[in-house]
Each structure stands twice: as structure tokens, then as C-alpha cells.
C-alpha angles and dihedrals in degrees: 000000000000117000141155131243136162127214100189134031118252146085123344092279089076090072109106124198110214143164116255136165111267112252123243125214117272125201111315090005137110128209116223131200099222123234099169140005124207113218116214134194092243089062090064091049093051090051090053092041088236098120118116089254127053123270125207137212136277090040133195118198118253126218150127121287139195122198149109125296109249101172137011128209129223115289094031111115104149098062126060137195109274096033115135110229147167123222134191134195091038107169095199099034104145094079143096092243128025135185116215140173111269090231089066095054130090132180116249130197121263092229097064117088113249095236091051091044091061084079089063089062095064124318098069089041091053090050092050091048094049090056092047092049089048089050091225112196134193113278096023124126113241128190117207114194118207087018094174095058132100092270099025097059090053091046090056092054097042091049090052091049088052089058098255129140105240132212114191122199123202136190095229136024090240090073096052099090091050092055093045087054089058089061103264112160093212132014124197134176108240091200091066123083114255097023089135091049089057090056092045092050090054102039109012094223136353134235103216137019120196104201128185092150105061112163112085094004095056101083096039088049091054090048091053093057119104118226107292089019120149131224112196113197120198136157132028106260090120096041111150095028123121111271094171088104087080084083088071089071091093087063095048102061131242103348131137131219120190133173124213140176135185093254092048091049092050093047096045100038112020093158092050090048090053090048088051091055091053093047092048092047091052091049090050093050093047093048093239091117122048121194101207113218109209093183137351108200136179114261090250089066095062091125090058090050089055092047092054090053097042092049089053091237100129124116101191125326130001112206136184124209121201 
């Protein structure tokens, strides 16, 4: 089979397409013939060894996959060959066939496109979990940073569906129209001075901030929160930046900062996570939620997929197809 590895850390050119034997399912695993691979920002950090946890060599890109079960390992009795599934946390994802722990696999409907369904593996689930952790309520004002990204563009839509007023922030003016088209009530460029003043002038303060950027937006985001406001931090886009400013919370009044991740959400609230999958699937089928596909590329163009993400060009999801 065709699959990617890297033998040194660096820019996307270190990704190497090679021939390898296809894996078979080990105990408590399933093997999947891959239809689509969701490319995530963290994958680019692992390749550069800039993630907040260490990477090792040789490396194999991680990701989310959608495909059809081709083999099941011992101890798996609730999945069968031929089932269409999505999987997350796949440690060798850029491949024609993957083997993954059964616990990281969920069934997906036949009527949802494979590229769109990659969002059911993690990104849409993360977005749903962030809003649940932030306890977003109807009528509240919610700020979504990086609102054009794979998770951010889903957050904007889910927050609107929850009855919130949504402010989307973007890293360049070229992304503003896309985010407005998602239903954001206000769009601001967080790279421009005074972006927070623009939000304050319109709404006074905000109830919830969904932050995957951190860094320079962290302190202004805290200052925007109303008393009892919530900042939910997720992702690693700001990894390596100074988070010591969180200590200033005691000076800012009654505000809450909480971190979340997909794994933490699954472990702490498995029933809510399952409910989230059902809700998201229903929204996709009804057309109320749109997973934007910025680019669907052949597997061989994995390096280009990483460049799109690293250059902050993406509007929605970047997907590879074997």
C-alpha cells in the first residue's frame, strides 16, 4: 500500500510517500480501507516537532479517517467487515489502509460523503464539546477565535444553532466573508490593533470565548468577558506562548478559564459525546450544518495539504483521498 512517513523534522518536504505492507487488525483493533483522511493543525506541529509534547522519529502522520472495515481483530464483536466507520487518533493515518483501536471507531451513515464525515471523527465533536464545556446558552454572546478553521467554522454554526450571538475572529481579512456566510453576527481580524475594542463597542462584554489561538489574543479575550464569563481553551495553535497571564484572573473579577481536548471530553462525558455525534449527524443530514471542504487532495499531495494549513489559508476542512 501507499503511505507517508518522515525521517527528519522540518517543513512539509520531509514527508515521504513509500510502499509498505498493509496492516492487519491486532487484538481489539479493526483494519480500515481508507476513503478519506482529515488533516489537522496538530499534524503539522508533530512533523516540525513543535507540538507541546515530544515527537519521535521515524514519524508517521496522525489524523482522522473514514473508510470501510476490511478486517477485525480478536475481541471485537460489535463491528463487522463492510461497516462504514470513522476513526480518530490514528497514528499512521496517511495511508491506504490503517489499523486502529476499536475504542476509537464509530459507525457513520452511508449517506454522508466521506470527506464531510471526517468531521464526525473529531473536529465537529471537539466543537460540540467546547460549547458544552462553555455552557453556552441561548441569547449569550460567544466569540469564536480562528473561526474559518476546521473546528472554528463548525463552532460558529453550532453556536448559532444553540441560539447564541456569534462573533468570529479571523487571521486575515480575506477570510471574513467566509465566516459571515456561516452566520456570524460580527467578524473581526484579530491581527489588527483594536479588534477587541470593536467587539466591546458592539456588545459591551461577551459571555463565552472559544480559543484555539491563545498567544496575543489571550489577555484581550479575558478582558472581554463579563463577570462569570467563560474562556474555553482547546487546541495547540498557540503552543509555546506564555500562558502565565492566567494568573491575572484574580485581578479581573469572576471569570473562568477551562481547557478541554477531545480525549478529555470522551473520557469525562462519553454519553454526552455520543449525543453530540447524533446531534451533528442530524444537523448534517438536515443541511443545518455545513462542513466546508477547503480542498480535497489526492493522498500523494499530503505536503500541499500541510502547506495550506501552515500558511493559514484554509477555509474549513482539508482532506486527503487515497
